[in-house]
MARBA-3410 file (N, C-alpha, C, O; in Angstrom, 1 decimal):
73
23.8,0.0,1.7,22.7,0.2,0.8,22.1,-1.2,0.6,22.8,-2.2,0.2 ~ 20.8,-1.3,0.7,20.0,-2.5,0.5,19.5,-2.6,-0.9,18.8,-1.6,-1.3 ~ 19.7,-3.7,-1.6,19.2,-3.9,-2.9,18.1,-5.0,-2.8,18.3,-6.0,-2.2 ~ 17.0,-4.7,-3.5,15.9,-5.7,-3.5,15.5,-6.0,-4.9,15.4,-5.0,-5.8 ~ 15.4,-7.2,-5.3,15.1,-7.6,-6.6,13.6,-8.1,-6.7,13.2,-8.9,-5.9
12.9,-7.5,-7.6,11.5,-7.9,-7.9,11.5,-8.4,-9.4,11.5,-7.6,-10.3 ~ 11.6,-9.7,-9.6,11.8,-10.2,-10.9,13.2,-9.9,-11.4,14.1,-10.2,-10.6 ~ 13.3,-9.3,-12.5,14.6,-8.9,-13.1,15.0,-7.5,-12.7,16.1,-7.0,-13.1 ~ 14.1,-6.8,-12.1,14.3,-5.4,-11.8,14.9,-5.2,-10.4,14.5,-5.8,-9.4 ~ 16.0,-4.4,-10.3,16.7,-4.1,-9.0,16.2,-2.8,-8.5,16.1,-1.8,-9.3
16.1,-2.7,-7.2,15.7,-1.5,-6.5,16.6,-1.2,-5.3,17.0,-2.1,-4.6 ~ 16.9,0.1,-5.1,17.6,0.5,-3.9,16.5,0.8,-2.9,15.6,1.6,-3.1 ~ 16.6,0.1,-1.7,15.6,0.3,-0.7,16.1,1.5,0.1,17.1,1.5,0.8 ~ 15.3,2.6,0.1,15.6,3.8,0.8,15.1,3.8,2.3,15.8,4.2,3.2 ~ 13.9,3.2,2.4,13.3,3.2,3.8,12.3,2.1,3.8,11.5,1.9,2.8
12.2,1.4,4.9,11.2,0.3,5.1,10.3,0.8,6.2,10.7,1.1,7.3 ~ 8.9,0.8,6.0,8.0,1.3,7.0,6.8,0.3,7.2,6.4,-0.3,6.2 ~ 6.4,0.2,8.4,5.2,-0.6,8.7,3.9,0.0,8.1,3.9,1.2,8.0 ~ 3.0,-0.8,7.7,1.8,-0.4,7.1,1.0,0.7,8.0,0.4,1.6,7.5 ~ 1.1,0.5,9.3,0.5,1.5,10.2,1.0,2.9,10.1,0.3,3.8,10.4
2.2,3.1,9.5,2.7,4.4,9.3,1.8,5.2,8.3,1.8,6.4,8.4 ~ 1.1,4.5,7.4,0.4,5.2,6.4,-1.1,5.3,6.8,-1.9,5.7,5.9 ~ -1.5,5.0,8.0,-2.9,5.2,8.5,-3.2,6.7,8.4,-2.6,7.5,9.2 ~ -4.2,7.1,7.6,-4.5,8.5,7.5,-5.0,9.2,8.8,-4.8,10.4,9.0 ~ -5.5,8.4,9.7,-5.9,8.9,11.0,-4.8,9.5,11.8,-4.9,10.4,12.6
-3.6,9.0,11.6,-2.4,9.5,12.3,-2.0,10.9,11.8,-1.3,11.7,12.5 ~ -2.6,11.3,10.7,-2.3,12.6,10.1,-3.5,13.6,10.1,-3.5,14.6,9.4 ~ -4.5,13.2,10.9,-5.7,14.0,11.0,-6.7,13.9,9.9,-7.6,14.7,9.8 ~ -6.6,12.8,9.1,-7.6,12.6,8.0,-8.6,11.6,8.5,-8.2,10.5,9.0 ~ -9.9,11.9,8.5,-10.9,11.1,9.0,-11.5,10.1,8.0,-12.7,9.9,7.9
-10.6,9.5,7.2,-11.0,8.5,6.2,-10.0,7.4,6.3,-8.8,7.5,6.7 ~ -10.5,6.2,6.0,-9.6,5.0,6.0,-9.7,4.2,4.7,-9.4,3.0,4.7 ~ -10.2,4.8,3.7,-10.3,4.1,2.4,-9.0,4.0,1.7,-8.0,4.6,2.1 ~ -8.9,3.2,0.7,-7.7,2.9,0.0,-7.0,4.2,-0.6,-5.8,4.4,-0.6 ~ -7.9,5.1,-1.1,-7.3,6.4,-1.7,-6.6,7.2,-0.7,-5.6,7.8,-1.0
-7.2,7.2,0.6,-6.5,8.0,1.6,-5.2,7.4,2.0,-4.2,8.1,2.2 ~ -5.1,6.1,2.1,-3.8,5.4,2.4,-2.8,5.7,1.2,-1.6,5.9,1.5 ~ -3.3,5.6,0.0,-2.4,5.8,-1.2,-1.9,7.2,-1.2,-0.7,7.5,-1.6 ~ -2.7,8.2,-0.8,-2.2,9.6,-0.8,-1.1,9.8,0.3,-0.1,10.5,0.0 ~ -1.2,9.2,1.4,-0.2,9.3,2.5,1.1,8.5,2.0,2.2,9.0,2.1
0.9,7.4,1.4,2.0,6.6,0.8,2.8,7.4,-0.3,4.0,7.5,-0.3 ~ 2.0,8.1,-1.1,2.6,8.9,-2.2,3.4,10.1,-1.6,4.5,10.4,-2.1 ~ 2.9,10.7,-0.5,3.6,11.8,0.1,5.0,11.3,0.7,6.0,12.0,0.5 ~ 5.0,10.1,1.3,6.2,9.6,1.8,7.2,9.3,0.7,8.4,9.6,0.8 ~ 6.7,8.7,-0.4,7.5,8.3,-1.5,8.1,9.6,-2.1,9.3,9.6,-2.4
7.4,10.6,-2.3,7.9,11.8,-2.9,8.9,12.5,-2.0,9.9,13.1,-2.4 ~ 8.6,12.5,-0.7,9.5,13.1,0.3,10.9,12.5,0.3,11.9,13.2,0.5 ~ 11.0,11.2,0.0,12.2,10.5,0.0,12.8,10.3,-1.4,13.8,9.6,-1.6 ~ 12.2,11.1,-2.4,12.7,11.1,-3.8,12.8,9.6,-4.3,13.7,9.3,-5.0 ~ 11.7,8.9,-4.1,11.7,7.5,-4.6,10.7,7.5,-5.8,9.9,8.3,-6.0
10.8,6.4,-6.6,10.0,6.3,-7.7,9.1,5.0,-7.7,8.4,4.7,-8.6 ~ 9.2,4.2,-6.6,8.5,3.0,-6.5,8.3,2.6,-5.1,9.1,2.9,-4.2 ~ 7.1,2.0,-4.8,6.9,1.5,-3.4,6.5,0.0,-3.6,5.7,-0.4,-4.4 ~ 7.2,-0.9,-2.8,7.0,-2.3,-2.9,6.5,-2.7,-1.5,6.9,-2.2,-0.5 ~ 5.6,-3.7,-1.5,5.0,-4.3,-0.3,5.7,-5.6,0.0,5.8,-6.4,-0.9
6.1,-5.8,1.3,6.6,-7.1,1.7,6.0,-7.4,3.0,6.4,-6.9,4.1 ~ 4.9,-8.3,3.0,4.2,-8.6,4.2,3.5,-7.4,4.7,2.6,-6.8,4.0 ~ 3.8,-7.0,6.0,3.1,-5.8,6.6,4.0,-4.6,6.5,3.6,-3.5,7.1 ~ 5.0,-4.6,5.6,5.9,-3.5,5.5,5.8,-3.0,4.0,5.6,-3.7,3.1 ~ 6.1,-1.7,3.9,6.3,-1.1,2.6,7.7,-0.6,2.4,8.3,-0.1,3.4
8.3,-0.8,1.3,9.7,-0.4,1.0,9.6,0.8,0.0,9.1,0.6,-1.1 ~ 10.2,1.9,0.4,10.3,3.1,-0.5,11.6,2.9,-1.3,12.6,2.7,-0.7 ~ 11.5,2.8,-2.6,12.6,2.4,-3.4,12.9,3.4,-4.6,12.0,4.1,-5.0 ~ 14.1,3.3,-5.0,14.5,3.9,-6.3,14.9,2.8,-7.3,15.7,1.9,-6.9 ~ 14.4,2.9,-8.5,14.8,1.9,-9.5,16.2,2.1,-9.9,16.7,3.2,-10.1
16.9,1.0,-10.0,18.3,0.9,-10.4,18.2,0.7,-11.9,17.8,-0.4,-12.4 ~ 18.7,1.7,-12.7,18.6,1.6,-14.1,19.8,0.7,-14.6,20.8,0.5,-14.0 ~ 19.5,0.1,-15.8,20.6,-0.7,-16.5,21.7,0.2,-16.9,21.5,1.3,-17.3 ~ 22.9,-0.3,-16.8,24.1,0.5,-17.2,24.4,0.3,-18.6,24.3,-0.8,-19.1 ~ 24.7,1.4,-19.3,25.1,1.3,-20.7,26.6,1.6,-20.8,27.0,2.6,-20.2
27.3,0.7,-21.4,28.8,0.9,-21.6,29.0,1.6,-22.9,28.6,1.1,-23.9 ~ 29.6,2.8,-22.9,29.9,3.6,-24.1,31.4,3.4,-24.4,32.3,3.6,-23.6 ~ 31.6,2.9,-25.6,33.0,2.7,-26.0,33.5,3.8,-26.9,34.6,3.8,-27.4
END
């Protein structure tokens, strides 16, 4: 399991994908605007049960937020 830190927040990286994976034309959508890319990205995020997407260079990381642990005594 890969852990990625963004500031003080830790994320479990579920999958790392190149930006070209989210090109709407690959899925039969004849638009290349930001909203079309975001819709494809959201579908990937939801399919992998992730709650966050982080960008690192030309790659996107589909992530799950690691919550702070509460110790109950």
